[in-house]
C-alpha positions as CSV (number, residue, x, y, z in Angstrom):
1,M,31.0,-55.6,-23.5
2,E,34.2,-53.7,-22.6
3,P,32.5,-52.2,-19.3
4,I,31.3,-55.5,-17.9
5,L,34.9,-56.9,-18.6
6,T,36.5,-53.9,-17.0
7,A,34.4,-54.2,-14.1
8,A,35.1,-57.9,-13.7
9,A,38.8,-57.2,-14.0
10,A,38.6,-54.5,-11.4
11,W,36.6,-57.1,-9.1
12,L,39.0,-59.7,-9.6
13,D,41.7,-57.3,-8.7
14,M,40.0,-56.1,-5.5
15,A,39.2,-59.5,-4.4
16,G,43.1,-60.4,-4.9
17,I,42.8,-62.8,-7.7
18,G,44.5,-60.5,-10.1
19,P,47.5,-59.7,-7.9
20,W,47.8,-63.0,-7.1
21,S,48.1,-64.3,-10.7
22,R,50.3,-61.8,-12.0
23,G,52.6,-62.0,-8.7
24,S,53.0,-65.8,-8.3
25,A,55.5,-67.5,-10.4
26,L,53.6,-70.6,-10.8
27,A,49.8,-69.3,-11.1
28,Y,49.7,-68.1,-14.6
29,P,51.8,-70.9,-16.3
30,I,49.5,-73.7,-14.4
31,A,46.5,-71.9,-15.1
32,N,47.5,-71.7,-18.9
33,T,48.4,-75.5,-19.0
34,L,45.0,-76.2,-17.0
35,H,43.2,-74.2,-19.6
36,L,44.9,-76.1,-22.5
37,L,44.0,-79.4,-20.9
38,G,40.4,-78.2,-20.6
39,L,40.3,-77.5,-24.4
40,V,41.5,-80.7,-25.1
41,M,39.2,-82.6,-22.6
42,L,36.2,-80.2,-24.2
43,V,37.2,-80.6,-28.1
44,G,38.3,-84.2,-27.4
45,G,35.0,-85.3,-26.0
46,I,32.3,-83.4,-27.6
47,G,34.4,-83.4,-31.1
48,V,34.2,-87.3,-31.2
49,V,30.6,-87.0,-30.5
50,D,30.1,-84.2,-33.1
51,L,32.2,-86.2,-35.8
52,R,29.8,-89.4,-35.1
53,I,26.6,-87.2,-35.4
54,V,27.9,-85.9,-38.6
55,G,28.7,-89.1,-40.2
56,L,31.6,-91.0,-39.1
57,W,32.1,-94.0,-37.2
58,H,28.3,-95.6,-37.9
59,R,29.0,-98.7,-35.8
60,L,29.3,-96.6,-32.7
61,P,26.0,-95.9,-31.2
62,V,25.5,-92.2,-30.4
63,A,24.0,-92.6,-27.0
64,E,26.4,-94.7,-25.5
65,L,29.4,-92.4,-26.9
66,S,27.7,-89.3,-25.9
67,R,27.2,-90.8,-22.3
68,A,30.6,-91.6,-22.1
69,L,32.3,-88.5,-23.6
70,T,29.8,-85.7,-22.7
71,P,31.2,-85.7,-19.0
72,V,34.6,-85.3,-20.2
73,A,33.7,-82.5,-22.2
74,V,31.6,-80.9,-19.5
75,A,34.5,-81.4,-17.0
76,G,36.9,-79.8,-19.8
77,L,34.8,-76.6,-19.9
78,I,34.4,-76.5,-16.2
79,L,38.3,-76.6,-16.0
80,M,38.7,-74.0,-18.7
81,V,36.2,-71.9,-16.9
82,A,38.0,-71.7,-13.7
83,S,41.5,-71.4,-15.2
84,G,40.3,-68.7,-17.8
85,V,39.3,-66.6,-14.8
86,I,42.8,-67.0,-13.4
87,L,44.3,-66.1,-16.9
88,F,41.7,-63.2,-17.2
89,A,42.5,-61.9,-13.7
90,A,46.5,-61.5,-14.6
91,D,45.7,-59.3,-17.4
92,G,42.1,-58.1,-17.1
93,A,42.2,-54.5,-18.1
94,A,44.1,-55.5,-21.6
95,L,41.7,-58.1,-22.2
96,A,38.8,-56.1,-21.7
97,R,40.0,-53.8,-24.6
98,S,40.8,-56.8,-26.9
99,A,38.5,-57.3,-29.9
100,I,40.0,-61.1,-30.1
101,F,38.9,-61.7,-26.6
102,E,35.5,-60.3,-27.2
103,R,35.1,-62.3,-30.3
104,K,36.2,-65.3,-28.3
105,L,33.5,-65.0,-25.9
106,I,30.8,-64.4,-28.3
107,I,31.7,-67.5,-29.9
108,I,31.8,-69.5,-26.5
109,A,28.1,-68.0,-25.9
110,V,26.9,-69.1,-29.5
111,A,28.6,-72.6,-29.1
112,L,27.1,-72.9,-25.5
113,S,23.8,-72.1,-27.0
114,N,24.1,-74.4,-30.0
115,A,24.8,-77.2,-27.3
116,A,21.7,-76.6,-25.3
117,A,19.5,-76.3,-28.7
118,F,21.0,-79.6,-29.7
119,R,20.3,-81.4,-26.5
120,L,16.6,-79.8,-26.4
121,I,15.9,-80.6,-29.9
122,W,17.8,-83.8,-30.7
123,R,18.8,-85.6,-27.6
124,A,15.8,-88.2,-27.5
125,Q,15.7,-88.7,-31.0
126,L,19.4,-89.7,-31.3
127,S,19.4,-91.8,-28.5
128,E,16.8,-94.0,-29.9
129,S,18.7,-94.1,-33.3
130,A,21.6,-96.0,-34.5
131,G,21.6,-94.8,-38.0
132,T,22.0,-91.4,-39.6
133,A,21.3,-88.2,-38.0
134,P,18.8,-86.0,-39.5
135,A,20.6,-83.1,-41.8
136,A,19.6,-80.3,-39.2
137,A,21.4,-82.4,-36.5
138,R,24.4,-83.1,-38.5
139,A,24.5,-79.5,-39.1
140,M,24.2,-78.3,-35.6
141,A,27.2,-81.0,-34.7
142,A,29.4,-79.7,-37.6
143,A,28.8,-76.1,-36.0
144,S,29.7,-77.3,-32.8
145,L,33.1,-78.6,-33.7
146,F,33.7,-75.5,-35.8
147,L,32.6,-73.2,-32.9
148,W,35.0,-74.8,-30.1
149,L,37.9,-75.1,-32.6
150,A,37.2,-71.2,-33.4
151,A,37.0,-70.6,-29.5
152,G,40.3,-72.2,-29.0
153,A,41.8,-70.7,-31.8
154,S,40.8,-67.2,-30.6
155,G,42.2,-67.9,-27.3
156,R,45.7,-68.6,-29.1
157,W,45.3,-65.5,-31.1
158,I,45.0,-63.5,-28.1
159,A,48.6,-63.4,-27.5
160,Y,49.6,-62.0,-30.9
161,S,46.9,-59.1,-30.9
């Protein structure tokens, strides 16, 4: 993965994003704050839905909860991607060699795959059901919560590697 990340870092430098994010007094701190806000929106939105599917708050209908909070989570993910590009551009060469950063990207890919698979497999069934979700759906929801929290934790650990 390092060659791809190194090429991305070089492209961001050639496009002027790298020098801008490194040279601006505000670009990096604002991007970092927006990245954290995106994480809160993502985990806060989808995390509540995941916890409901796992078995909490039985009185709340899954379909309505998902309809209300999934857009918040998606907006958080979009915000994280946009701000993450700026953060990556500031130190792309070093991040391209970081095992923790690579692990974070892999965790994100697995979390997105889990989310897509969950939607394909369980969306229709859970929208019709007000009761307990099937065990496999609960396991995927628990995995979702764990994976997004692991991605966030990995991002925080990058600073210490």
